[in-house]
N, C-alpha and C positions, 0 to 999 in steps of 0.2 A: 396567678396560678394557672397551670396548665394539667391537661390530662393526656396521656399517652393513648393513640389510636392506631389504627392499621391503614397503611397507604397501599393502594392496589394500582396496578396498571390496567389498561383500557380492557383487557381480557378477564380481569377479576383476580389476577395472580398476586399474591402477597409480594409487595416490594420491601417493607420494612416498616419500623415504627416511626411514627411522627408525632408531634405536639399539635394539641388543639389547645388554643387560648379561651380563658373566659371572656364572654362577651362584656365589653365596657358599658352596653346599654341595658343587659339583662344578666343581672348577677344569678350565678347558679346555672346559666346555659353556656355551652362551650361552642365555639366556632370551629367546625370541623373544615379542614382543608379540603380543597378540591381533589377529587379522586380517591379521598380516604373515607372509612367507615367508623363509626363509633362502636368499635369493638377492640378488646385488648389483643396485642400481636398473639398469633398462635404459637404454640411450641411445635416447630417444624422437625420431624424426625429426621436424622441424618440421611442423606441420599433422596431427599424428597423436596418437593415445591407445596406450597399451600396455595389454594384458589378458593374464593368465596362463592359458593354455589347455593342458591336459595337460601341464604342468611346464614349458612353454616359452612365451616373450614372442611374442605376435602383435600386429602394430601394426594400428589402424584408422585410416582418415581421420577427421578432425574432421568433423561436420555443418556444412554450409555454410549460414549465415544468408543470406537474400536482402540485396542491398546496401541497398536503400532499401524497407524493409517498409512496406505501406500502413498509413496511420493506421486505427485501428479506425472504423467509421462510428458515429456517435452522433447519434441523432434530434435534431431542432431542439428538440422538446419537452423532452428530457431535458436538454440544454443549458441551455434557459431555466429549467426548475425547479431545476437546479444553481445557477446563477448567482443566483437569487431567495434559494435557501437560503443561499448564500455571503454575500449581502448582509445578510441577517436576522442570521446568525452574527457577521459583522463588527460590525454595529451594536452589538450586545451586548458584544462584546470591548471596543469602544471605551469602553463604560461599567464595565469591569472584571469582566464575567461571562465564564465559559468559553465560552458559546454562547448562541443565543435560548432554547434548552430550559431551559438553566440559569435566565436572566433570568425566563422565564415562571412559573418554579417558586415565586419569591417571591410571586406574587399570591395563593397559597394562605394565606399568613400572616394572622393576625387585623389588622384595618384599624388603621392607626397604627404597626404594627410596623416596625422598620426595613427597607427595600428594598421593603415591600409596595406602595405606591404606584407605584413605578418598575416592579416587576415586574406589576402590573396594566396599566400603559400599553403594556409590551412585548406582553402578552397581546393586548390589543386591536389593537394595531398589527400583529401577526403575523397575527391573524386577517383583518384587512383586507386585508393584502397577498396572502395565499393567495386570498381570495375574488375579488379583482381578477385575479390570474394565471390562476386556473381559467376566469374569464369570458372572458378574451383567448383562452386555449386552445380553449374551447368555440367562440368565434366563428371561430377559424382552422379548426377541425375541420368546422364546419358551413358553410364556404365563405362566410361573411361578410365576411372580411378576409384578407390575406395574413399570412404568419407574419412578426411584426416581428423585427427584428435585437434582440440582447441588448441594446443601449444603448437602442433605442426601448421595448421592453419594461420595462425598470427605470426608464425616464422616466415611465411610465404608474401605477407603482406608488405608494401613498399613502407620503408622506414620513413619517420618523421625527420625532415631535415629542415629546421627552423632557420630562418634567415637570420644571420648575426651583423 
């Protein structure tokens, strides 16, 4: 036999109904789960939360989220570096590596080891891409050129030339 009781969080907020089992040692006594109270679940009005306050249910309006929250502003430089990193990682994934870092790690193997030459090629390419990217950003910050679109900036980056 079970009894429906109310489960609360640490602040007294009603989480949901839960079951209390009858004690196998004391017939008629229910074992109330931790964090629960021996009260039937409240009927919570739409748009509200229920909280147990001094033994009684109190109802609080749900916090209202703005209907159209503004997108966080991300600096163009951050968008550019993210796009470049994603491009590097995707090129490595296309060749079966987890990401560019994983691909470059093979460059440390002895010459002639499996994947060493390809890892070295990824390492050289990654360095060339970031050298170009930081040069573009320096020119933008120095007022020598406007900020390129992501497509323009990616088109300026050295192309991946895998060893075949």
